[in-house]
C-alpha angles and dihedrals in degrees: 000000000000127000092262092063097053112094117231118245093248089054090059092050090048091055092050092048090052092053091049089050090052090051092051092043098049104027098100094042090048092051094047090051104040103018091231131102115260089217089070090065101036128092115181092218101043100023127215113010100221091173091059091043091051093048097043104035115014102035095180118201119249113288095024119104121229089246094054093046092051090050093048093046103035109011137239095305090062091051089053092048092053092046087054090054094051 
């Protein structure tokens, strides 16, 4: 890894701040839609944990993508919300 590939310390903080801002911005909408706290699926370093969300809430059948299952169960607004979190 060369020096250009190593993120600066302030870039890491910026990423964490952006994830925190997403949690604040979308928390109420997420709860109203899925009846779970967004905080349970957010990590300020890695962001929204789509795998955990998929396993705990969506539980799509084999052969159905998470996106398709979200749209079938919750509608297009839910798909857009999840895309905003990623």
